[in-house]
VEXTIDO-351398 format. One record per residue (C-alpha): residue in one letter; x, y, z. Coordinates in pm, 1 decimal, padded with zeros to 6 digits. Last residue first. Layout:
N
REC residu        x        y        z
REC      A        X        Y        Z
...
//
This chain:
67
REC residu        x        y        z
REC      L  09675.1  09181.3  12947.3
REC      L  09746.4  09414.5  12605.1
REC      D  09554.2  09736.9  12518.8
REC      T  09523.6  09810.3  12163.6
REC      T  09632.8  10085.5  11950.7
REC      F  09484.1  10232.0  11589.0
REC      G  09592.1  10492.7  11367.0
REC      I  09596.4  10257.2  11049.4
REC      R  09968.5  10155.5  10993.8
REC      F  10046.5  09964.0  10686.7
REC      R  10256.1  09697.2  10597.9
REC      H  10350.6  09602.6  10292.2
REC      H  10380.7  09233.8  10242.8
REC      C  10331.4  09166.6  09912.0
REC      S  10025.9  08870.8  09911.1
REC      P  09948.6  08869.3  10314.6
REC      C  09929.7  09209.1  10330.4
REC      I  10036.6  09318.2  10655.3
REC      L  09840.2  09547.8  10941.9
REC      I  09994.3  09700.4  11218.6
REC      V  09832.7  09752.3  11527.6
REC      E  10008.9  09980.4  11765.8
REC      A  10022.7  09872.4  12118.5
REC      K  09969.0  09952.2  12462.8
REC      N  10072.9  09777.0  12779.6
REC      S  10340.5  10032.6  12869.3
REC      E  10683.0  10014.3  12846.7
REC      G  10761.4  10208.5  12528.6
REC      K  10492.9  10138.0  12251.4
REC      L  10477.1  09774.1  12161.7
REC      K  10430.0  09668.6  11798.2
REC      F  10116.5  09420.8  11739.5
REC      S  10090.9  09267.0  11359.7
REC      V  09798.4  09205.7  11197.5
REC      H  09737.0  08971.6  10853.4
REC      F  09534.7  09128.9  10598.8
REC      G  09204.8  09107.4  10399.1
REC      D  09101.0  08917.3  10116.6
REC      E  09113.4  09178.1  09794.0
REC      Y  09487.2  09213.0  09738.5
REC      K  09532.2  09520.4  09514.1
REC      C  09916.5  09531.4  09538.0
REC      V  10006.1  09867.4  09708.1
REC      P  09642.1  09985.8  09821.4
REC      C  09604.4  09627.8  09993.1
REC      T  09221.6  09565.6  09971.3
REC      Y  09016.6  09465.8  10342.4
REC      I  08965.9  09794.4  10542.6
REC      E  08622.9  09836.7  10567.0
REC      G  08437.9  10247.7  10533.9
REC      E  08753.3  10466.7  10524.9
REC      Q  09091.6  10369.0  10751.5
REC      R  09305.0  10616.5  10648.3
REC      I  09697.9  10470.0  10574.5
REC      T  09991.1  10532.3  10683.4
REC      E  10290.1  10367.0  10587.1
REC      I  10507.9  10128.2  10755.3
REC      N  10864.9  10114.2  10499.7
REC      K  10985.2  09793.3  10390.7
REC      T  11293.6  09599.6  10486.5
REC      S  11139.1  09488.4  10747.6
REC      G  11269.1  09314.5  11163.0
REC      M  11318.8  09634.8  11264.8
REC      E  11102.9  09891.9  11114.0
REC      M  11138.5  10178.1  10869.7
REC      I  10986.9  10491.7  10933.2
REC      M  10758.6  10673.3  10674.6
//
């Protein structure tokens, strides 16, 4: 696990199985906030899920193109 700047918690990797809306750490069931971590000099960003309740952060293996 890698600790990211701006957070004291590690970003954990979770596997997508069906719909992702429950936090595996605290069991909060109303979905996640989303943040985008830029990848180098490109217009690509990694999608990071953040639990609104316990603030744990999760990688899900998704990237997106930014304009």
